[in-house]
C-alpha positions in Angstrom: 0.0 0.0 0.0 1.4 3.4 -1.1 1.1 6.0 1.6 2.4 9.6 2.0 1.9 12.4 4.5 -0.3 14.4 2.1 -3.8 15.7 2.6 -6.4 13.3 1.0 -7.9 15.0 -2.0 -11.7 15.9 -1.9 -12.3 13.6 -4.8 -10.5 10.6 -3.2 -12.1 11.3 0.2 -15.6 11.4 -1.3 -15.0 8.0 -3.0 -13.7 6.5 0.3 -16.7 7.8 2.2 -19.2 6.1 0.0 -17.5 2.8 0.8 -17.1 3.4 4.5 -20.7 4.5 5.1 -22.0 1.2 3.7 -20.2 -1.0 6.2 -23.2 -1.1 8.5 -26.8 0.1 8.0 -26.5 3.0 10.5 -23.9 4.6 8.1 -26.8 5.7 5.9 -28.0 8.2 8.6 -24.8 10.2 8.4 -25.4 13.6 6.7 -22.3 15.8 6.9 -24.1 19.1 6.4 -26.8 18.3 9.0 -24.1 17.0 11.4 -22.2 20.3 11.1 -25.4 22.2 11.8 -26.0 20.1 14.9 -22.5 20.8 16.2 -22.9 24.5 15.6 -26.1 24.6 17.7 -24.5 22.7 20.5 -24.0 24.6 23.8 -20.5 25.7 24.4 -20.3 23.7 27.7 -20.4 20.5 25.6 -17.5 21.4 23.3 -14.3 19.5 24.2 -11.8 21.8 22.4 -13.2 24.9 24.0 -13.0 23.3 27.5 -9.4 22.3 26.9 -8.3 25.7 25.7 -10.0 27.4 28.7 -8.2 25.0 31.1 -4.9 25.5 29.4 -5.2 29.3 29.7 -6.2 29.0 33.4 -3.5 26.5 34.3 -6.2 24.0 35.4 -6.1 20.2 35.2 -9.4 18.7 34.2 -10.5 15.2 35.3 -11.9 12.5 33.0 -12.7 8.8 33.8 -13.0 5.8 31.5 -16.4 4.2 31.2 -18.9 2.6 28.8 -21.7 0.0 28.8 -23.7 -1.4 25.9 -27.3 -0.3 26.5 -28.1 3.4 25.9 -30.3 3.9 28.9 -27.6 2.3 31.2 -24.8 4.3 29.6 -26.7 7.5 30.1 -27.3 6.6 33.7 -23.5 5.9 34.1 -22.5 9.2 32.4 -24.9 11.2 34.6 -23.6 9.6 37.7 -20.0 10.3 36.9 -20.9 13.8 36.0 -22.9 14.5 39.2 -21.2 12.2 41.7 -17.8 11.9 40.2 -17.5 15.7 39.5 -16.2 15.0 36.0 -15.0 17.9 33.9 -15.0 15.7 30.8 -16.7 12.4 30.1 -15.7 9.3 28.0 -17.6 6.8 26.0 -15.5 3.7 25.9 -16.3 1.5 22.9 -16.7 -2.3 23.1 -14.2 -4.8 21.7 -16.4 -6.1 18.9 -16.9 -2.6 17.5 -13.1 -2.1 17.8 -12.6 -5.0 15.4 -15.5 -3.9 13.1 -17.6 -7.0 14.1 -20.9 -5.1 14.2 -23.1 -8.1 14.0 -21.7 -9.6 17.1 -21.9 -6.2 18.8 -25.6 -6.2 17.9 -26.1 -9.6 19.5 -24.3 -8.2 22.6 -26.8 -5.4 22.9 -29.7 -7.8 22.7 -28.2 -10.2 25.2 -27.4 -7.3 27.6 -31.1 -6.2 27.4 -32.4 -9.8 27.8 -30.1 -10.6 30.8 -30.3 -7.1 32.3 -26.5 -6.9 32.6 -23.6 -5.7 30.4 -22.6 -8.4 28.0 -20.2 -6.1 26.1 -17.2 -4.2 27.6 -18.2 -0.9 26.2 -20.7 1.2 24.2 -21.3 -0.1 20.6 -21.7 3.4 19.0 -21.9 2.1 15.4 -24.9 -0.1 16.2 -26.6 2.6 18.2 -26.1 5.0 15.3 -26.3 8.8 15.0 -29.5 9.3 17.0 -28.4 6.9 19.8 -25.1 8.8 20.2 -27.0 12.1 20.3 -29.2 10.8 23.2 -26.0 10.3 25.2 -24.5 13.7 24.3 -27.7 15.5 25.1 -28.1 13.7 28.5 -25.1 15.5 30.1 -23.8 19.0 30.2 -20.0 18.4 29.9 -18.1 17.4 26.8 -17.9 13.7 25.8 -15.0 11.9 24.1 -14.9 8.6 22.2 -12.2 6.2 23.6 -11.6 2.9 22.0 -8.6 1.0 20.4 -9.7 0.5 16.8 -7.3 -0.1 14.0 -9.9 0.8 11.3 -12.1 3.4 13.0 -13.5 5.1 9.9 -17.1 4.2 10.3 -17.0 4.7 14.0 -15.6 8.2 13.5 -18.3 9.1 11.0 -21.1 8.1 13.3 -19.4 9.5 16.4 -18.9 12.9 14.8 -22.4 13.0 13.4 -23.7 11.9 16.8 -22.2 14.9 18.5 -19.0 13.7 20.1 -16.5 16.5 20.2 -13.3 14.6 20.9 -11.8 11.4 19.5 -8.9 9.3 20.7 -6.5 7.2 18.7 -4.1 7.0 15.8 -2.4 4.8 13.3 0.6 4.0 15.6 -1.0 4.1 19.0 -4.0 2.0 18.0 -1.9 -0.5 16.1 1.3 -1.5 17.9 -0.3 -1.9 21.4 -3.5 -3.5 20.1 -2.9 -5.5 16.9 -0.9 -8.6 15.9 -1.1 -8.7 12.1 -2.4 -5.4 10.8 0.3 -3.6 8.7 1.4 -0.2 9.8 0.7 1.2 6.3 -2.9 0.2 6.6 -3.6 1.8 10.0 -1.7 5.0 9.0 -3.9 5.2 5.9 -7.1 4.5 7.7 -6.4 7.1 10.4 -5.5 9.6 7.7 -9.2 9.2 6.8 -10.2 9.9 10.4 -8.0 13.0 10.5 -9.2 14.2 7.1 -12.8 13.9 8.3 -11.8 15.9 11.5 -10.2 18.5 9.2 -13.3 18.7 7.1 -15.4 19.5 10.1 -12.8 22.1 11.1 -13.0 23.7 7.6 -16.8 23.9 8.0 -16.5 25.7 11.4 -16.6 22.8 13.9 -13.5 22.1 15.9 -13.2 18.5 17.1 -10.3 17.5 19.4 -8.1 14.6 18.5 -6.0 12.7 21.0 -3.3 10.1 20.2 -3.3 7.3 22.8 -0.4 8.1 25.1 0.4 5.1 27.3 0.9 2.6 24.5 1.7 -0.6 26.3 1.8 0.6 29.9 4.0 1.8 32.7 7.5 0.8 31.4 7.3 2.7 28.2 10.2 5.3 28.2 9.0 8.8 27.6 10.9 9.2 24.4 9.0 6.3 22.8 5.5 7.6 23.7 6.6 11.1 22.9 7.8 10.1 19.4 4.6 8.3 18.6 2.4 11.2 19.8 4.5 13.8 17.9 4.3 11.7 14.7 0.5 11.2 15.0 0.1 14.9 15.7 2.0 15.7 12.5 0.0 13.3 10.5 -3.3 14.7 11.9 -2.2 18.3 11.3 -1.5 17.5 7.6 -5.1 16.4 7.2 -6.4 19.7 8.8 -6.8 18.9 12.5 -6.3 22.0 14.6 -6.9 20.9 18.2 -4.6 18.0 19.4 -4.1 16.5 22.9 -0.9 14.5 23.3 -0.7 12.0 26.1 1.7 10.2 28.4 1.1 7.3 30.8 2.4 7.7 34.4 5.6 5.7 34.9 5.9 6.4 38.7 9.1 8.5 39.1 7.9 12.0 40.1 10.7 14.0 38.4 10.6 11.9 35.2 6.8 12.0 34.9 6.7 15.8 35.4 9.5 16.3 32.9 7.7 14.0 30.4 4.5 16.0 30.4 6.3 19.3 30.2 8.6 18.2 27.3 5.7 16.5 25.5 3.9 19.7 24.9 7.1 21.6 24.1 8.4 19.0 21.6 5.0 18.6 19.9 4.8 22.3 19.4 8.4 22.4 18.2 7.8 19.8 15.4 4.5 21.3 14.4 6.1 24.7 14.0 9.1 23.2 12.2 6.9 21.5 9.6 4.5 24.3 9.0 1.6 23.6 11.3 1.9 26.6 13.6 -1.9 27.1 14.0 -2.5 23.9 15.9 -3.5 24.1 19.6 -1.7 21.5 21.7 -2.8 20.3 25.1 -1.7 17.4 27.3 -3.1 14.5 29.1 -1.6 12.4 31.9 -3.0 8.8 32.2 -2.9 7.6 35.8 -1.1 4.3 36.5 -1.7 1.8 33.7 0.0 -1.2 35.3 -1.0 -3.6 38.0 -2.9 -2.3 41.0 -3.0 -3.4 44.6 -6.2 -5.3 45.4 -6.6 -3.4 48.7 -8.8 -0.4 47.9 -7.0 1.9 50.4 -3.7 1.1 48.8 -5.3 1.6 45.3 -6.3 5.1 46.3 -2.6 5.8 47.2 -1.7 4.9 43.6 -4.5 7.1 42.2 -3.4 10.0 44.4 0.2 9.7 43.1 -1.1 10.1 39.5 -3.3 13.1 40.5 -0.2 14.7 42.1 1.9 14.3 39.0 -0.9 15.6 36.7 -1.3 18.7 38.9 2.4 19.5 39.3 3.2 18.9 35.6 0.3 21.2 34.7 -1.3 18.6 32.4 -4.4 19.9 30.8 -6.3 16.8 31.9 -5.9 13.6 33.7 -7.5 10.2 32.9 -8.6 8.7 36.2 -8.4 5.2 37.5 -10.6 3.5 40.1 -9.9 1.5 43.3 -11.3 -1.6 41.5 -8.5 -1.8 38.9 -7.1 -5.0 40.4 -10.4 -6.9 40.1 -11.9 -5.8 36.8 -14.4 -3.3 35.5 -15.3 -0.8 38.3 -18.8 -0.1 39.6 -19.9 3.5 38.8 -19.6 4.2 42.5 -16.0 3.1 42.6 -15.3 5.0 39.4 -16.7 8.2 41.0 -14.6 7.6 44.1 -11.4 7.6 42.1 -12.5 10.8 40.4 -13.3 12.6 43.6 -10.0 11.5 45.1 -8.2 12.9 42.0 -10.2 16.1 42.1 -9.2 16.7 45.7 -5.5 16.3 45.0 -5.5 18.3 41.8 -7.4 21.1 43.5 -4.9 21.2 46.4 -1.9 21.3 44.1 -3.2 23.7 41.4 -1.4 26.7 42.7 1.9 25.0 43.5 4.9 25.0 41.2 7.3 22.0 41.2 11.0 22.9 41.1 13.9 20.5 41.3 17.5 20.6 40.2 17.1 17.2 38.5 14.0 18.3 36.5 15.8 20.2 33.7 18.4 17.4 33.5 15.6 14.9 32.9 13.9 17.2 30.5 17.0 17.5 28.4 17.5 13.7 28.3 13.9 13.3 27.0 14.4 16.0 24.4 17.5 14.4 23.0 16.1 10.9 22.9 12.8 12.0 21.3 14.5 14.1 18.6 16.8 11.1 17.8 13.8 8.9 17.1 11.6 11.4 15.3 14.4 12.7 13.2 15.5 9.2 12.2 11.9 8.4 11.1 12.0 11.5 8.9 15.3 10.4 7.5 14.1 6.9 6.8 11.1 8.4 5.0 13.2 10.8 3.0 11.3 13.6 4.5 7.9 12.0 4.5 6.9 11.1 8.1 4.1 8.7 7.0 6.6 6.6 5.1 9.3 7.1 7.7 7.3 5.9 10.7 6.4 2.6 8.9 10.1 2.1 8.1 11.1 3.3 11.5 8.9 0.7 13.2 10.2 -2.0 11.0 13.8 -1.0 11.6 13.3 -0.7 15.4 14.1 3.1 15.4 10.7 3.4 17.0 10.3 0.3 19.2 7.4 -0.1 21.6 8.2 -2.5 24.5 5.9 -5.5 24.9 3.8 -4.7 21.9 2.0 -7.6 20.3 2.3 -6.3 16.7 4.5 -8.4 14.4 5.6 -5.2 12.7 7.2 -4.0 15.9 10.9 -4.9 16.2 10.6 -5.8 19.9 14.4 -5.4 20.5 14.3 -2.5 23.0 13.9 -3.5 26.6 13.2 -1.1 29.5 13.6 -1.3 33.3 13.9 1.1 36.2 16.9 2.7 37.5 17.7 3.0 41.2 15.3 5.9 41.7 12.5 4.3 39.8 12.8 6.2 36.5 12.3 4.2 33.4 15.5 3.6 31.6 16.6 1.3 28.7 18.3 -2.0 29.5 18.8 -2.9 25.8 18.6 -0.1 23.3 18.1 -2.4 20.4 18.1 -0.3 17.2 17.0 2.9 18.8 19.0 5.7 17.0 20.6 7.0 20.2 23.9 8.7 20.4 26.7 6.9 22.3 26.3 9.4 25.1 22.7 8.5 25.5 23.4 4.8 25.5 26.1 5.3 28.2 23.6 7.3 30.3 21.1 4.5 30.3 23.8 1.8 31.0 25.2 3.8 33.9 21.8 4.4 35.4 20.9 0.7 35.3 24.4 -0.4 36.6 23.9 1.9 39.5 20.8 0.0 40.5 22.4 -3.4 39.9 25.2 -2.4 42.2 22.8 -1.2 44.9 20.9 -4.5 44.7 24.0 -6.6 44.5 23.0 -8.4 41.3 23.6 -8.4 37.6 21.6 -6.1 35.3 19.2 -8.6 33.6 15.8 -9.3 32.3 14.8 -10.4 35.9 14.8 -6.7 36.8 12.1 -6.1 34.1 10.0 -8.9 35.5 10.4 -7.6 39.1 9.4 -4.1 38.0 6.3 -5.2 36.3 4.9 -6.8 39.5 6.3 -4.2 42.0 3.3 -1.9 42.4 1.0 -4.8 43.2 3.4 -5.5 46.0 3.5 -2.0 47.3 6.8 -0.8 45.6 7.8 1.0 42.4 11.2 -0.6 41.9 11.3 -4.4 41.9 13.9 -4.9 44.5 14.8 -8.6 45.1 14.5 -8.3 48.9 10.9 -7.3 48.8 
């Protein structure tokens, strides 16, 4: 499949739309002109991009949960509860796994079974099946903005219905919804399919409706070095901007070390703006999101609140525009709406307390500079491999291991790079694989990991990685052998 980072022509896009809108019967209800009119009549309080811009100007961190159930009435009840009892600034609609794989018939069966059994038989909201009017019922039931969150390699029909249904923010991208989620889908295909998503977003923008786009920040979890998630986010932002997207939220998943996490959020916005400016997209508004801990949680709810509070602290001190909140039920499965709201109120309390405080540390700028250098190495190498075209370059970069996501299931991913924590809990790189780092950067990582190995009186090895994965569930950040 031939791809390039070039705006899809109107003629080609119109041809693709005809095909996409026939993938499920609800596609016939999408009317672009009518959808734009619906968005323009929407109250300002429901517009995601406006809420983010206001928060950024005020230096405020907004809170948003994850949530979604299959039956419209129950989903509305959940959204209203999280709005009223969870004090949500922003709301999600998490999409079910069948829809993520474009298996709409099975999603339809899941809705019917959920109604018959009076319990959720899908792990999210099947927006394609519910269609435009079903989505609008959700949007109109609350007074805060709502975002679609999912994990879909080919999200074209879902995007059409979600946008026409009134959602004003949309998560995902051709890298972040491929490498962490898929096994056999080629990078070229997801890049191309997500260019469609971004072109549709750009089309709404040109017609006077600003819809926020958000690459998925955490990728595979809590041991992803900041430079890896930063590079993916920056590249997805560049791809989106080329298609006309003007409001982008770049994300990062909490790794656990206070200084590194704050440095990561601050450099993420800085570097994204740097590359957008460099390549001619200076009119894009960039905001940030911190995802609370994406790894294993302690089963004890009191301890789980401790983990949630640490994420809230980092979000506030880093001045992230928003934070995606976890619940005290993470260790046992999908949370009740009550538990979800408890995690939100806990986060809101910490964020509110920390809002006026500024974090300063002598190590912060050092960490920022390491992240800057590493990220530039990766992004610039992808441009080089693509001979100036980042769409081509990221596909070649993934294949070559220049952009290498740890623990990713995708066969296209090199899987050579291996991370672990240093002696202070920051995520470093045990094996750099084919990452295009300078010798100084490689030595920095080797020295940091050797410092930990010396403190623990053991060799630096893969066992450290295993220990780090399970550490939080045992009450620690670094997987020390004596605990």
